[in-house]
All heavy atoms as TSV, in Angstrom:
chain	resi	resn	atom	element	x	y	z
A	1	MET	N	N	85.813	-114.821	95.693
A	1	MET	CA	C	86.679	-114.993	94.546
A	1	MET	C	C	86.103	-114.155	93.411
A	1	MET	O	O	84.911	-114.180	93.146
A	1	MET	CB	C	86.721	-116.479	94.165
A	1	MET	CG	C	87.696	-116.786	93.072
A	1	MET	SD	S	87.999	-118.535	92.862
A	1	MET	CE	C	89.541	-118.630	93.750
A	2	ASN	N	N	86.985	-113.449	92.726
A	2	ASN	CA	C	86.543	-112.599	91.635
A	2	ASN	C	C	87.102	-113.109	90.284
A	2	ASN	O	O	87.898	-114.030	90.230
A	2	ASN	CB	C	86.928	-111.146	91.855
A	2	ASN	CG	C	88.399	-110.917	91.999
A	2	ASN	OD1	O	89.197	-111.433	91.211
A	2	ASN	ND2	N	88.828	-110.140	92.972
A	3	LYS	N	N	86.647	-112.471	89.198
A	3	LYS	CA	C	87.034	-112.966	87.877
A	3	LYS	C	C	88.501	-112.848	87.578
A	3	LYS	O	O	89.062	-113.649	86.854
A	3	LYS	CB	C	86.163	-112.311	86.782
A	3	LYS	CG	C	86.384	-110.839	86.627
A	3	LYS	CD	C	85.444	-110.292	85.544
A	3	LYS	CE	C	85.536	-108.805	85.461
A	3	LYS	NZ	N	84.595	-108.277	84.458
A	4	ASP	N	N	89.194	-111.844	88.146
A	4	ASP	CA	C	90.625	-111.740	87.953
A	4	ASP	C	C	91.377	-112.893	88.580
A	4	ASP	O	O	92.343	-113.414	88.011
A	4	ASP	CB	C	91.171	-110.401	88.503
A	4	ASP	CG	C	90.895	-109.237	87.562
A	4	ASP	OD1	O	91.073	-109.398	86.363
A	4	ASP	OD2	O	90.478	-108.185	88.078
A	5	GLN	N	N	90.908	-113.344	89.727
A	5	GLN	CA	C	91.518	-114.500	90.375
A	5	GLN	C	C	91.350	-115.750	89.546
A	5	GLN	O	O	92.280	-116.526	89.325
A	5	GLN	CB	C	90.943	-114.700	91.781
A	5	GLN	CG	C	91.372	-113.665	92.759
A	5	GLN	CD	C	90.610	-113.771	94.102
A	5	GLN	OE1	O	89.388	-113.872	94.107
A	5	GLN	NE2	N	91.366	-113.798	95.172
A	6	VAL	N	N	90.135	-115.965	89.030
A	6	VAL	CA	C	89.825	-117.123	88.242
A	6	VAL	C	C	90.571	-117.117	86.894
A	6	VAL	O	O	91.230	-118.088	86.526
A	6	VAL	CB	C	88.290	-117.240	87.973
A	6	VAL	CG1	C	87.974	-118.386	87.036
A	6	VAL	CG2	C	87.568	-117.427	89.309
A	7	LYS	N	N	90.500	-115.986	86.182
A	7	LYS	CA	C	91.173	-115.877	84.891
A	7	LYS	C	C	92.700	-115.979	85.040
A	7	LYS	O	O	93.352	-116.582	84.228
A	7	LYS	CB	C	90.813	-114.546	84.211
A	7	LYS	CG	C	89.421	-114.493	83.667
A	7	LYS	CD	C	89.165	-113.172	82.983
A	7	LYS	CE	C	87.746	-113.135	82.382
A	7	LYS	NZ	N	87.501	-111.868	81.695
A	8	GLY	N	N	93.215	-115.393	86.120
A	8	GLY	CA	C	94.650	-115.451	86.373
A	8	GLY	C	C	95.110	-116.893	86.601
A	8	GLY	O	O	96.129	-117.294	86.053
A	9	LYS	N	N	94.366	-117.611	87.412
A	9	LYS	CA	C	94.738	-119.017	87.691
A	9	LYS	C	C	94.636	-119.844	86.415
A	9	LYS	O	O	95.509	-120.669	86.136
A	9	LYS	CB	C	93.848	-119.566	88.792
A	9	LYS	CG	C	94.289	-120.919	89.277
A	9	LYS	CD	C	95.691	-120.857	89.883
A	9	LYS	CE	C	96.161	-122.213	90.372
A	9	LYS	NZ	N	97.550	-122.187	90.835
A	10	ALA	N	N	93.588	-119.608	85.624
A	10	ALA	CA	C	93.418	-120.350	84.358
A	10	ALA	C	C	94.580	-120.057	83.414
A	10	ALA	O	O	95.116	-120.955	82.751
A	10	ALA	CB	C	92.107	-120.000	83.725
A	11	ARG	N	N	94.985	-118.801	83.361
A	11	ARG	CA	C	96.098	-118.391	82.530
A	11	ARG	C	C	97.415	-119.066	82.967
A	11	ARG	O	O	98.241	-119.490	82.160
A	11	ARG	CB	C	96.237	-116.898	82.595
A	11	ARG	CG	C	96.924	-116.279	81.460
A	11	ARG	CD	C	96.760	-114.761	81.548
A	11	ARG	NE	N	97.268	-114.128	80.350
A	11	ARG	CZ	C	97.288	-112.796	80.203
A	11	ARG	NH1	N	96.828	-112.028	81.134
A	11	ARG	NH2	N	97.764	-112.297	79.089
A	12	GLU	N	N	97.589	-119.119	84.306
A	12	GLU	CA	C	98.766	-119.800	84.878
A	12	GLU	C	C	98.829	-121.275	84.454
A	12	GLU	O	O	99.854	-121.770	84.017
A	12	GLU	CB	C	98.685	-119.725	86.420
A	12	GLU	CG	C	99.642	-118.839	87.058
A	12	GLU	CD	C	99.564	-118.953	88.590
A	12	GLU	OE1	O	98.669	-118.343	89.174
A	12	GLU	OE2	O	100.424	-119.709	89.107
A	13	VAL	N	N	97.686	-121.931	84.601
A	13	VAL	CA	C	97.613	-123.354	84.264
A	13	VAL	C	C	97.850	-123.578	82.774
A	13	VAL	O	O	98.584	-124.464	82.361
A	13	VAL	CB	C	96.257	-123.972	84.697
A	13	VAL	CG1	C	96.068	-125.362	84.174
A	13	VAL	CG2	C	96.148	-123.968	86.232
A	14	GLY	N	N	97.212	-122.742	81.960
A	14	GLY	CA	C	97.405	-122.811	80.503
A	14	GLY	C	C	98.851	-122.610	80.130
A	14	GLY	O	O	99.380	-123.301	79.240
A	15	GLY	N	N	99.516	-121.689	80.780
A	15	GLY	CA	C	100.924	-121.418	80.544
A	15	GLY	C	C	101.789	-122.601	80.904
A	15	GLY	O	O	102.743	-122.946	80.210
A	16	LYS	N	N	101.457	-123.265	82.004
A	16	LYS	CA	C	102.212	-124.444	82.425
A	16	LYS	C	C	102.070	-125.570	81.399
A	16	LYS	O	O	103.047	-126.228	81.052
A	16	LYS	CB	C	101.699	-124.899	83.797
A	16	LYS	CG	C	102.473	-126.066	84.376
A	16	LYS	CD	C	103.905	-125.667	84.721
A	16	LYS	CE	C	104.652	-126.800	85.391
A	16	LYS	NZ	N	106.064	-126.545	85.509
A	17	VAL	N	N	100.833	-125.735	80.898
A	17	VAL	CA	C	100.592	-126.755	79.871
A	17	VAL	C	C	101.419	-126.452	78.626
A	17	VAL	O	O	102.092	-127.303	78.056
A	17	VAL	CB	C	99.097	-126.885	79.538
A	17	VAL	CG1	C	98.876	-127.731	78.315
A	17	VAL	CG2	C	98.329	-127.452	80.723
A	18	GLN	N	N	101.389	-125.165	78.209
A	18	GLN	CA	C	102.126	-124.756	77.017
A	18	GLN	C	C	103.615	-124.973	77.206
A	18	GLN	O	O	104.309	-125.416	76.286
A	18	GLN	CB	C	101.834	-123.291	76.725
A	18	GLN	CG	C	102.434	-122.775	75.413
A	18	GLN	CD	C	101.980	-121.376	75.081
A	18	GLN	OE1	O	101.472	-120.646	75.935
A	18	GLN	NE2	N	102.196	-120.987	73.845
A	19	GLN	N	N	104.120	-124.676	78.395
A	19	GLN	CA	C	105.550	-124.863	78.680
A	19	GLN	C	C	105.903	-126.340	78.564
A	19	GLN	O	O	106.920	-126.726	77.946
A	19	GLN	CB	C	105.878	-124.338	80.059
A	19	GLN	CG	C	107.314	-124.559	80.460
A	19	GLN	CD	C	107.597	-124.275	81.950
A	19	GLN	OE1	O	106.672	-124.140	82.710
A	19	GLN	NE2	N	108.856	-124.265	82.294
A	20	GLU	N	N	105.080	-127.194	79.141
A	20	GLU	CA	C	105.349	-128.624	79.144
A	20	GLU	C	C	105.281	-129.198	77.720
A	20	GLU	O	O	106.090	-130.065	77.350
A	20	GLU	CB	C	104.409	-129.401	80.077
A	20	GLU	CG	C	104.663	-129.076	81.547
A	20	GLU	CD	C	106.064	-129.406	82.040
A	20	GLU	OE1	O	106.609	-130.456	81.623
A	20	GLU	OE2	O	106.614	-128.609	82.794
A	21	VAL	N	N	104.335	-128.741	76.956
A	21	VAL	CA	C	104.207	-129.206	75.554
A	21	VAL	C	C	105.444	-128.736	74.795
A	21	VAL	O	O	106.006	-129.515	73.980
A	21	VAL	CB	C	102.903	-128.662	74.904
A	21	VAL	CG1	C	102.947	-128.890	73.381
A	21	VAL	CG2	C	101.700	-129.337	75.500
A	22	GLY	N	N	105.889	-127.544	75.036
A	22	GLY	CA	C	107.105	-127.037	74.415
A	22	GLY	C	C	108.300	-127.898	74.733
A	22	GLY	O	O	109.134	-128.192	73.880
A	23	LYS	N	N	108.392	-128.371	76.001
A	23	LYS	CA	C	109.470	-129.282	76.385
A	23	LYS	C	C	109.380	-130.586	75.612
A	23	LYS	O	O	110.390	-131.130	75.117
A	23	LYS	CB	C	109.433	-129.571	77.894
A	23	LYS	CG	C	109.918	-128.463	78.763
A	23	LYS	CD	C	109.858	-128.912	80.224
A	23	LYS	CE	C	110.218	-127.819	81.172
A	23	LYS	NZ	N	110.081	-128.201	82.608
A	24	LEU	N	N	108.137	-131.101	75.508
A	24	LEU	CA	C	107.941	-132.419	74.846
A	24	LEU	C	C	108.332	-132.356	73.374
A	24	LEU	O	O	108.894	-133.320	72.839
A	24	LEU	CB	C	106.514	-132.876	74.989
A	24	LEU	CG	C	106.078	-133.381	76.363
A	24	LEU	CD1	C	104.591	-133.646	76.379
A	24	LEU	CD2	C	106.855	-134.670	76.738
A	25	VAL	N	N	107.988	-131.285	72.706
A	25	VAL	CA	C	108.297	-131.175	71.284
A	25	VAL	C	C	109.634	-130.488	70.978
A	25	VAL	O	O	110.002	-130.335	69.831
A	25	VAL	CB	C	107.140	-130.465	70.514
A	25	VAL	CG1	C	105.840	-131.209	70.637
A	25	VAL	CG2	C	106.980	-129.022	70.932
A	26	GLY	N	N	110.323	-130.078	72.028
A	26	GLY	CA	C	111.616	-129.454	71.823
A	26	GLY	C	C	111.582	-128.024	71.342
A	26	GLY	O	O	112.501	-127.600	70.649
A	27	SER	N	N	110.498	-127.337	71.682
A	27	SER	CA	C	110.363	-125.925	71.202
A	27	SER	C	C	110.642	-124.973	72.347
A	27	SER	O	O	109.807	-124.763	73.253
A	27	SER	CB	C	108.978	-125.701	70.657
A	27	SER	OG	O	108.757	-124.328	70.361
A	28	SER	N	N	111.787	-124.335	72.281
A	28	SER	CA	C	112.121	-123.348	73.332
A	28	SER	C	C	111.191	-122.122	73.243
A	28	SER	O	O	110.897	-121.465	74.234
A	28	SER	CB	C	113.556	-122.954	73.292
A	28	SER	OG	O	113.886	-122.400	71.997
A	29	GLU	N	N	110.704	-121.835	72.052
A	29	GLU	CA	C	109.790	-120.716	71.859
A	29	GLU	C	C	108.476	-120.955	72.584
A	29	GLU	O	O	107.979	-120.084	73.308
A	29	GLU	CB	C	109.508	-120.475	70.354
A	29	GLU	CG	C	108.584	-119.328	70.107
A	29	GLU	CD	C	108.274	-119.110	68.661
A	29	GLU	OE1	O	108.937	-119.726	67.794
A	29	GLU	OE2	O	107.395	-118.292	68.377
A	30	GLN	N	N	107.929	-122.190	72.477
A	30	GLN	CA	C	106.707	-122.520	73.169
A	30	GLN	C	C	106.915	-122.555	74.701
A	30	GLN	O	O	106.060	-122.153	75.482
A	30	GLN	CB	C	106.147	-123.876	72.725
A	30	GLN	CG	C	105.538	-123.860	71.343
A	30	GLN	CD	C	104.405	-122.834	71.227
A	30	GLN	OE1	O	103.535	-122.722	72.086
A	30	GLN	NE2	N	104.456	-122.043	70.141
A	31	GLN	N	N	108.085	-123.016	75.143
A	31	GLN	CA	C	108.392	-123.009	76.554
A	31	GLN	C	C	108.427	-121.574	77.077
A	31	GLN	O	O	107.847	-121.286	78.138
A	31	GLN	CB	C	109.746	-123.658	76.803
A	31	GLN	CG	C	109.736	-125.157	76.579
A	31	GLN	CD	C	111.112	-125.778	76.834
A	31	GLN	OE1	O	111.767	-125.479	77.840
A	31	GLN	NE2	N	111.573	-126.594	75.893
A	32	ALA	N	N	109.025	-120.678	76.329
A	32	ALA	CA	C	109.115	-119.295	76.756
A	32	ALA	C	C	107.757	-118.618	76.770
A	32	ALA	O	O	107.410	-117.880	77.692
A	32	ALA	CB	C	110.047	-118.517	75.806
A	33	LYS	N	N	106.922	-118.945	75.777
A	33	LYS	CA	C	105.560	-118.370	75.748
A	33	LYS	C	C	104.763	-118.900	76.962
A	33	LYS	O	O	103.978	-118.174	77.564
A	33	LYS	CB	C	104.841	-118.754	74.480
A	33	LYS	CG	C	105.306	-117.955	73.260
A	33	LYS	CD	C	104.538	-118.369	71.998
A	33	LYS	CE	C	105.022	-117.613	70.790
A	33	LYS	NZ	N	104.283	-118.002	69.584
A	34	GLY	N	N	104.987	-120.164	77.285
A	34	GLY	CA	C	104.301	-120.739	78.440
A	34	GLY	C	C	104.708	-120.050	79.739
A	34	GLY	O	O	103.869	-119.755	80.592
A	35	LEU	N	N	106.006	-119.814	79.886
A	35	LEU	CA	C	106.487	-119.117	81.066
A	35	LEU	C	C	105.919	-117.703	81.166
A	35	LEU	O	O	105.574	-117.241	82.230
A	35	LEU	CB	C	108.003	-119.085	81.067
A	35	LEU	CG	C	108.724	-120.389	81.389
A	35	LEU	CD1	C	110.203	-120.287	81.099
A	35	LEU	CD2	C	108.477	-120.823	82.813
A	36	SER	N	N	105.837	-117.072	80.011
A	36	SER	CA	C	105.273	-115.721	79.961
A	36	SER	C	C	103.807	-115.740	80.397
A	36	SER	O	O	103.368	-114.839	81.148
A	36	SER	CB	C	105.417	-115.174	78.551
A	36	SER	OG	O	104.794	-113.919	78.433
A	37	GLN	N	N	103.051	-116.699	79.895
A	37	GLN	CA	C	101.640	-116.803	80.291
A	37	GLN	C	C	101.488	-117.081	81.780
A	37	GLN	O	O	100.568	-116.547	82.445
A	37	GLN	CB	C	100.932	-117.929	79.495
A	37	GLN	CG	C	100.653	-117.554	78.037
A	37	GLN	CD	C	99.720	-116.336	77.962
A	37	GLN	OE1	O	98.629	-116.343	78.561
A	37	GLN	NE2	N	100.146	-115.344	77.212
A	38	GLN	N	N	102.373	-117.901	82.324
A	38	GLN	CA	C	102.337	-118.185	83.767
A	38	GLN	C	C	102.565	-116.897	84.549
A	38	GLN	O	O	101.845	-116.645	85.546
A	38	GLN	CB	C	103.373	-119.227	84.124
A	38	GLN	CG	C	103.064	-120.620	83.653
A	38	GLN	CD	C	104.181	-121.593	84.004
A	38	GLN	OE1	O	104.423	-121.839	85.161
A	38	GLN	NE2	N	104.836	-122.125	82.987
A	39	ALA	N	N	103.533	-116.122	84.149
A	39	ALA	CA	C	103.837	-114.889	84.839
A	39	ALA	C	C	102.666	-113.907	84.765
A	39	ALA	O	O	102.277	-113.295	85.765
A	39	ALA	CB	C	105.097	-114.259	84.272
A	40	ALA	N	N	102.075	-113.781	83.570
A	40	ALA	CA	C	100.917	-112.918	83.404
A	40	ALA	C	C	99.752	-113.406	84.263
A	40	ALA	O	O	99.054	-112.577	84.878
A	40	ALA	CB	C	100.522	-112.859	81.919
A	41	GLY	N	N	99.574	-114.700	84.326
A	41	GLY	CA	C	98.489	-115.264	85.150
A	41	GLY	C	C	98.699	-114.965	86.641
A	41	GLY	O	O	97.750	-114.619	87.348
A	42	LYS	N	N	99.936	-115.053	87.091
A	42	LYS	CA	C	100.224	-114.786	88.502
A	42	LYS	C	C	99.950	-113.314	88.823
A	42	LYS	O	O	99.415	-112.985	89.880
A	42	LYS	CB	C	101.699	-115.153	88.801
A	42	LYS	CG	C	101.923	-116.608	88.926
A	42	LYS	CD	C	103.368	-116.927	89.232
A	42	LYS	CE	C	103.565	-118.463	89.251
A	42	LYS	NZ	N	104.915	-118.823	89.556
A	43	LEU	N	N	100.313	-112.440	87.877
A	43	LEU	CA	C	100.033	-111.018	88.084
A	43	LEU	C	C	98.538	-110.710	88.126
A	43	LEU	O	O	98.070	-109.988	88.991
A	43	LEU	CB	C	100.687	-110.173	86.960
A	43	LEU	CG	C	102.198	-110.032	87.033
A	43	LEU	CD1	C	102.703	-109.328	85.777
A	43	LEU	CD2	C	102.594	-109.212	88.267
A	44	GLN	N	N	97.809	-111.344	87.217
A	44	GLN	CA	C	96.361	-111.138	87.160
A	44	GLN	C	C	95.691	-111.696	88.445
A	44	GLN	O	O	94.819	-111.032	89.017
A	44	GLN	CB	C	95.758	-111.767	85.939
A	44	GLN	CG	C	94.283	-111.429	85.751
A	44	GLN	CD	C	93.711	-111.889	84.438
A	44	GLN	OE1	O	94.370	-112.628	83.709
A	44	GLN	NE2	N	92.526	-111.448	84.110
A	45	LYS	N	N	96.156	-112.862	88.894
A	45	LYS	CA	C	95.624	-113.412	90.132
A	45	LYS	C	C	95.949	-112.541	91.304
A	45	LYS	O	O	95.126	-112.324	92.200
A	45	LYS	CB	C	96.142	-114.830	90.338
A	45	LYS	CG	C	95.539	-115.512	91.558
A	45	LYS	CD	C	96.076	-116.901	91.740
A	45	LYS	CE	C	95.528	-117.554	92.987
A	45	LYS	NZ	N	95.870	-116.852	94.250
A	46	GLY	N	N	97.153	-112.013	91.328
A	46	GLY	CA	C	97.566	-111.078	92.396
A	46	GLY	C	C	96.715	-109.833	92.425
A	46	GLY	O	O	96.332	-109.356	93.515
A	47	LEU	N	N	96.352	-109.329	91.261
A	47	LEU	CA	C	95.452	-108.169	91.178
A	47	LEU	C	C	94.085	-108.550	91.771
A	47	LEU	O	O	93.534	-107.768	92.544
A	47	LEU	CB	C	95.306	-107.726	89.731
A	47	LEU	CG	C	94.270	-106.628	89.442
A	47	LEU	CD1	C	94.713	-105.326	90.155
A	47	LEU	CD2	C	94.122	-106.425	87.973
A	48	GLY	N	N	93.617	-109.733	91.394
A	48	GLY	CA	C	92.331	-110.177	91.958
A	48	GLY	C	C	92.411	-110.366	93.448
A	48	GLY	O	O	91.458	-109.999	94.172
A	49	ASP	N	N	93.521	-110.870	93.957
A	49	ASP	CA	C	93.683	-111.050	95.383
A	49	ASP	C	C	93.647	-109.661	96.080
A	49	ASP	O	O	93.006	-109.493	97.135
A	49	ASP	CB	C	95.024	-111.728	95.730
A	49	ASP	CG	C	95.045	-113.189	95.279
A	49	ASP	OD1	O	93.971	-113.763	95.008
A	49	ASP	OD2	O	96.165	-113.753	95.210
A	50	ALA	N	N	94.297	-108.694	95.510
A	50	ALA	CA	C	94.345	-107.354	96.070
A	50	ALA	C	C	92.949	-106.740	96.094
A	50	ALA	O	O	92.542	-106.076	97.083
A	50	ALA	CB	C	95.317	-106.446	95.304
A	51	LYS	N	N	92.178	-106.961	95.026
A	51	LYS	CA	C	90.804	-106.448	94.972
A	51	LYS	C	C	89.960	-107.032	96.096
A	51	LYS	O	O	89.151	-106.371	96.720
A	51	LYS	CB	C	90.168	-106.762	93.619
A	51	LYS	CG	C	90.645	-105.920	92.495
A	51	LYS	CD	C	89.948	-106.296	91.192
A	51	LYS	CE	C	90.362	-105.469	90.011
A	51	LYS	NZ	N	89.676	-105.863	88.802
A	52	GLU	N	N	90.175	-108.342	96.370
A	52	GLU	CA	C	89.457	-109.004	97.438
A	52	GLU	C	C	89.796	-108.413	98.800
A	52	GLU	O	O	88.929	-108.220	99.630
A	52	GLU	CB	C	89.699	-110.512	97.431
A	52	GLU	CG	C	89.019	-111.276	96.310
A	52	GLU	CD	C	87.500	-111.253	96.408
A	52	GLU	OE1	O	86.970	-111.565	97.472
A	52	GLU	OE2	O	86.860	-110.892	95.428
A	53	VAL	N	N	91.076	-108.126	99.007
A	53	VAL	CA	C	91.500	-107.527	100.274
A	53	VAL	C	C	90.834	-106.175	100.462
A	53	VAL	O	O	90.307	-105.860	101.559
A	53	VAL	CB	C	93.048	-107.409	100.346
A	53	VAL	CG1	C	93.479	-106.542	101.505
A	53	VAL	CG2	C	93.672	-108.776	100.442
A	54	VAL	N	N	90.845	-105.362	99.428
A	54	VAL	CA	C	90.222	-104.049	99.484
A	54	VAL	C	C	88.720	-104.169	99.765
A	54	VAL	O	O	88.167	-103.453	100.607
A	54	VAL	CB	C	90.501	-103.256	98.219
A	54	VAL	CG1	C	89.655	-101.960	98.145
A	54	VAL	CG2	C	91.959	-102.885	98.096
A	55	LYS	N	N	88.111	-105.109	99.060
A	55	LYS	CA	C	86.663	-105.322	99.277
A	55	LYS	C	C	86.365	-105.734	100.717
A	55	LYS	O	O	85.445	-105.237	101.352
A	55	LYS	CB	C	86.152	-106.384	98.276
A	55	LYS	CG	C	84.642	-106.600	98.323
A	55	LYS	CD	C	84.175	-107.475	97.209
A	55	LYS	CE	C	84.420	-108.932	97.513
A	55	LYS	NZ	N	83.863	-109.868	96.534
A	56	ASP	N	N	87.190	-106.643	101.253
A	56	ASP	CA	C	87.005	-107.073	102.634
A	56	ASP	C	C	87.270	-105.933	103.614
A	56	ASP	O	O	86.526	-105.817	104.625
A	56	ASP	CB	C	87.935	-108.244	102.970
A	56	ASP	CG	C	87.567	-109.543	102.240
A	56	ASP	OD1	O	86.439	-109.630	101.731
A	56	ASP	OD2	O	88.428	-110.446	102.195
A	57	LEU	N	N	88.232	-105.117	103.350
A	57	LEU	CA	C	88.511	-103.940	104.212
A	57	LEU	C	C	87.340	-102.972	104.195
A	57	LEU	O	O	86.937	-102.427	105.231
A	57	LEU	CB	C	89.796	-103.248	103.801
A	57	LEU	CG	C	91.088	-103.947	104.115
A	57	LEU	CD1	C	92.266	-103.211	103.470
A	57	LEU	CD2	C	91.291	-104.065	105.606
A	58	ASN	N	N	86.782	-102.763	103.030
A	58	ASN	CA	C	85.623	-101.866	102.887
A	58	ASN	C	C	84.409	-102.405	103.655
A	58	ASN	O	O	83.669	-101.653	104.239
A	58	ASN	CB	C	85.268	-101.596	101.444
A	58	ASN	CG	C	86.235	-100.652	100.780
A	58	ASN	OD1	O	86.868	-99.813	101.455
A	58	ASN	ND2	N	86.396	-100.739	99.490
A	59	LYS	N	N	84.228	-103.722	103.616
A	59	LYS	CA	C	83.134	-104.345	104.374
A	59	LYS	C	C	83.332	-104.092	105.869
A	59	LYS	O	O	82.381	-103.816	106.569
A	59	LYS	CB	C	83.067	-105.833	104.095
A	59	LYS	CG	C	82.446	-106.196	102.803
A	59	LYS	CD	C	82.384	-107.691	102.651
A	59	LYS	CE	C	81.863	-108.106	101.320
A	59	LYS	NZ	N	81.842	-109.551	101.162
A	60	GLY	N	N	84.563	-104.207	106.346
A	60	GLY	CA	C	84.855	-103.999	107.737
A	60	GLY	C	C	84.647	-102.580	108.198
A	60	GLY	O	O	84.251	-102.327	109.341
A	61	ASN	N	N	84.827	-101.641	107.308
A	61	ASN	CA	C	84.670	-100.224	107.649
A	61	ASN	C	C	83.192	-99.778	107.685
A	61	ASN	O	O	82.870	-98.770	108.239
A	61	ASN	CB	C	85.410	-99.330	106.650
A	61	ASN	CG	C	86.900	-99.391	106.833
A	61	ASN	OD1	O	87.399	-99.743	107.873
A	61	ASN	ND2	N	87.661	-99.115	105.783
A	62	ARG	N	N	82.332	-100.575	107.106
A	62	ARG	CA	C	80.896	-100.218	107.066
A	62	ARG	C	C	80.223	-100.575	108.380
A	62	ARG	O	O	79.120	-100.105	108.670
A	62	ARG	CB	C	80.220	-100.971	105.936
A	62	ARG	CG	C	80.602	-100.450	104.601
A	62	ARG	CD	C	79.792	-101.131	103.514
A	62	ARG	NE	N	80.576	-101.106	102.294
A	62	ARG	CZ	C	80.421	-101.888	101.285
A	62	ARG	NH1	N	79.465	-102.796	101.307
A	62	ARG	NH2	N	81.147	-101.778	100.215
A	63	ASN	N	N	80.820	-101.443	109.179
A	63	ASN	CA	C	80.145	-101.879	110.406
A	63	ASN	C	C	80.253	-100.844	111.495
A	63	ASN	O	O	80.984	-100.122	111.818
A	63	ASN	CB	C	80.740	-103.201	110.912
A	63	ASN	CG	C	80.425	-104.312	109.975
A	63	ASN	OD1	O	79.396	-104.274	109.301
A	63	ASN	ND2	N	81.258	-105.320	109.890
């Protein structure tokens, strides 16, 4: 697991919290910001996942 995977997941969770708080207080702006953070987190986690795949492939080529 790399830092992009961790940061991405944390960003996703933070965005979900922000979205839910926005729902509770009736703020569509906060809901939208939360959704945006979730999307950014998923992208960052996906980047981290891709880095792990490349790293694993490189390990396999060294043998």
